C-alpha positions in Angstrom: 142.9 95.7 113.0 142.5 92.0 112.3 138.6 92.2 112.3 138.7 95.2 109.9 141.1 93.4 107.6 138.7 90.4 107.4 141.5 87.8 106.9 144.7 86.6 108.5 147.6 89.1 108.2 149.6 86.5 106.4 147.0 86.3 103.6 146.6 90.0 103.2 147.6 91.6 99.9 148.8 95.1 99.2 145.2 96.0 98.1 143.9 94.6 101.4 146.3 96.8 103.4 145.2 99.9 101.3 141.6 99.1 102.1 142.4 98.8 105.8 144.2 102.2 105.8 141.3 103.8 104.0 138.8 102.3 106.5 140.9 103.7 109.4 141.0 107.1 107.8 137.2 107.1 107.4 136.7 106.5 111.1 137.7 110.1 111.9 140.7 109.5 114.1 143.2 112.3 114.6 146.2 112.4 112.3 148.6 111.5 115.1 146.6 108.3 115.6 146.9 107.5 111.9 150.7 107.9 112.1 150.9 105.6 115.0 148.7 103.0 113.4 150.8 103.1 110.2 154.0 102.8 112.1 152.8 99.8 114.2 151.4 98.0 111.1 154.6 98.5 109.2 156.8 97.4 112.1 154.6 94.4 112.7 155.0 93.2 109.2 158.7 93.8 109.2 159.2 91.7 112.4 156.8 88.9 111.8 157.0 88.5 108.0 160.2 90.2 107.1 162.4 88.5 109.7 163.2 91.9 111.1 165.4 92.6 108.1 163.1 94.1 105.4 159.6 95.3 104.9 157.3 92.8 103.0 155.7 94.0 99.7 152.3 94.4 101.4 153.6 97.4 103.5 156.7 98.6 101.8 154.8 101.4 100.1 153.2 102.6 103.4 154.5 106.0 104.5 154.5 106.6 108.3 153.8 110.3 108.2 150.4 111.7 107.5 150.2 114.6 105.1 150.0 118.1 106.5 146.6 118.4 104.9 145.2 115.9 107.3 146.4 118.0 110.2 144.9 121.2 108.8 141.6 119.5 108.1 141.5 118.1 111.7 142.3 121.5 113.1 139.6 123.2 111.0 137.0 120.7 112.3 138.0 121.1 115.9 137.8 124.9 115.6 134.3 124.8 114.1 132.9 122.7 116.9 
């Protein structure tokens, strides 16, 4: 994650986090992997930068669940192969 971000987590902005999540989605991981990644990223920021009390602005907007469309698309691809 750190390498994909290209800067220390402390210096990452909301836009940097958006780019990171977009890059992860472009890698073609399964939707469940995206959900876990989002949950870990959000929890990491809460514990390290939010004193385990609140979510910092960089990740407050991140939703842990991936839309059902991602699941459907993933299933369609696996059925075609």
